[in-house]
matplotlib code that plots the C-alpha trace (Angstrom):
import matplotlib.pyplot as plt

x = [-51.4, -53.6, -51.7, -53.8, -54.1, -51.4, -49.0, -49.5, -49.1, -46.0, -44.4, -45.3, -43.6, -40.6, -40.3, -40.7, -38.1, -35.8, -36.3, -35.6, -32.3, -31.3, -31.8, -29.9, -27.1, -27.1, -27.0, -24.2, -22.1, -22.9, -22.4, -19.6, -20.1, -17.1, -17.5, -16.7, -13.8, -15.8, -19.4, -20.1, -22.3, -21.0, -23.5, -22.1, -23.9, -23.4, -22.1, -24.6, -22.4, -23.4, -27.1, -29.7, -27.0, -26.9, -30.7, -30.3, -27.9, -30.6, -32.4, -36.0, -38.3, -39.8, -43.5, -45.7, -46.4, -42.7, -42.4, -45.5, -42.9, -41.1, -44.0, -45.4, -49.0, -47.8, -46.6, -49.6, -51.7, -49.8, -50.2, -53.9, -54.4, -54.5, -57.5, -59.3, -60.7, -63.2, -63.1, -63.8, -61.8, -63.9, -65.8, -69.4, -68.2, -70.2, -69.7, -68.3, -67.4, -66.2, -67.3, -66.1, -62.9, -63.5, -63.0, -62.1, -59.5, -61.3, -64.6, -66.0, -65.4, -68.3, -70.3, -71.0, -74.7, -76.3, -73.0, -73.2, -70.1, -69.1, -70.5, -67.3, -66.3, -69.9, -69.7, -66.5, -67.4, -63.9, -62.7, -60.0, -56.8, -53.4, -52.3, -55.4, -55.3, -51.7, -52.6, -55.7, -53.7, -50.9, -53.3, -57.2, -57.9, -55.6, -57.0, -60.7, -61.3, -64.4, -63.9, -65.4, -62.4, -60.2, -57.3, -54.1, -52.6, -49.6, -46.5, -44.2, -44.4, -43.5, -46.4, -48.8, -47.3, -47.9, -51.4, -52.4, -51.1, -53.0, -56.2, -55.4, -55.3, -58.8, -60.7, -62.6, -60.9, -57.9, -56.7, -53.3, -50.4, -48.9]
y = [-15.5, -12.8, -9.9, -6.7, -5.3, -2.7, -5.2, -7.6, -4.6, -3.3, -6.9, -7.1, -3.9, -4.8, -8.1, -6.5, -4.2, -6.7, -8.9, -6.0, -4.9, -8.6, -9.3, -6.0, -7.2, -10.7, -9.3, -6.9, -10.0, -12.2, -9.6, -7.4, -4.8, -2.7, 0.9, 1.2, 3.3, 4.4, 3.9, 0.6, 2.2, 5.3, 7.7, 10.2, 13.4, 16.0, 19.2, 21.9, 24.7, 25.4, 25.1, 27.4, 29.3, 26.3, 26.6, 30.2, 28.6, 26.3, 27.4, 27.9, 25.1, 26.0, 26.6, 24.0, 26.8, 27.1, 23.4, 22.9, 23.1, 20.1, 18.3, 15.2, 14.1, 10.4, 11.4, 13.5, 10.3, 8.1, 10.9, 11.3, 7.7, 9.4, 11.5, 8.9, 7.2, 10.3, 11.9, 10.8, 12.4, 11.2, 13.3, 12.9, 10.9, 10.6, 12.7, 10.2, 11.4, 14.5, 16.3, 15.1, 16.9, 17.1, 20.6, 21.8, 24.3, 27.4, 26.2, 28.3, 26.9, 25.0, 25.0, 21.2, 21.0, 18.7, 18.4, 19.2, 21.5, 23.0, 26.4, 28.1, 26.5, 26.9, 30.7, 31.2, 32.3, 32.7, 30.2, 27.4, 28.8, 27.3, 29.3, 28.5, 25.0, 24.8, 26.2, 24.1, 20.8, 21.7, 21.8, 21.8, 22.5, 25.6, 27.0, 26.4, 26.4, 24.2, 22.1, 18.6, 17.2, 15.1, 14.8, 16.2, 17.6, 17.2, 18.5, 18.2, 20.8, 18.5, 16.3, 19.1, 20.5, 17.0, 16.7, 20.2, 19.2, 16.0, 17.9, 20.5, 17.6, 16.5, 19.5, 20.3, 23.9, 23.9, 27.3, 28.3, 27.6, 30.4]
z = [-32.6, -34.3, -36.3, -37.1, -40.7, -40.2, -39.0, -41.8, -44.2, -42.6, -42.6, -46.4, -47.3, -45.3, -46.9, -50.5, -49.8, -48.3, -51.4, -53.9, -52.0, -51.8, -55.4, -56.3, -54.1, -55.6, -59.1, -58.5, -57.1, -60.1, -63.0, -63.3, -65.9, -66.9, -68.3, -72.0, -73.1, -76.2, -77.6, -79.0, -81.7, -83.3, -84.6, -87.1, -87.3, -90.1, -88.7, -89.6, -89.0, -85.3, -84.4, -86.0, -88.1, -90.4, -90.9, -92.4, -94.9, -96.3, -99.5, -98.8, -100.2, -103.6, -103.7, -105.7, -108.1, -109.0, -109.4, -112.0, -114.7, -113.5, -112.4, -114.2, -114.5, -113.9, -110.5, -109.9, -110.6, -108.2, -105.4, -106.3, -105.1, -101.6, -102.7, -104.7, -101.7, -101.3, -104.7, -108.3, -111.1, -114.1, -116.4, -115.2, -112.1, -108.9, -105.8, -102.9, -99.6, -101.3, -104.5, -107.9, -109.1, -112.8, -113.9, -110.4, -111.4, -112.5, -110.8, -108.0, -104.5, -103.0, -106.3, -107.0, -107.0, -104.3, -102.4, -98.6, -98.0, -94.8, -94.2, -94.6, -98.0, -99.3, -98.5, -100.7, -104.2, -105.9, -108.2, -107.4, -109.0, -108.7, -105.7, -103.6, -104.8, -103.4, -100.1, -99.7, -100.6, -98.2, -95.2, -95.8, -92.2, -92.2, -95.4, -94.6, -90.8, -90.1, -93.3, -93.2, -95.1, -92.8, -95.1, -93.3, -96.6, -98.8, -97.1, -100.1, -102.7, -105.4, -104.6, -104.5, -107.9, -109.4, -108.1, -109.3, -112.9, -112.7, -111.9, -114.5, -117.2, -116.0, -117.3, -120.4, -120.6, -118.3, -117.2, -118.5, -116.2, -114.3]

ax = plt.figure().add_subplot(projection="3d")
ax.plot(x, y, z, "-o")
ax.set_aspect("equal")
plt.show()
């Protein structure tokens, strides 16, 4: 007897449905699961006072500039390791993927001779001060659109303050703290 393609396909689908249904029925007969009266794992969540109203009660995060007084250079050195893959910090250090950062605070943006900056950053002629460095370190792409820098940024203000203090110490004539 010769069956057509459609007859074979229909029979295969019917068999697959029957095996699936039968496996489900047999599984239900073999395993009897009872509903739990309470959750096996209790997850305690702190009450925030009712949704978004609790968010208004929180203190706003301090800026990195406000945290400079409590920042330490040792912490900045640890956080700077994220930057050290692309930047040198030593006096007379070479440019790497990014420009050297000796004397960066107080230096004009995009002013390291021979380094190929993005057009936007090369067009900026104002110096790096504490506020602009804080904004840049938080999110380089948001501060300078079109930057070649691929680093996402430092989200924690305490990390930015520590790095800014560390950069300040690596200067011939560091600008006064704000």
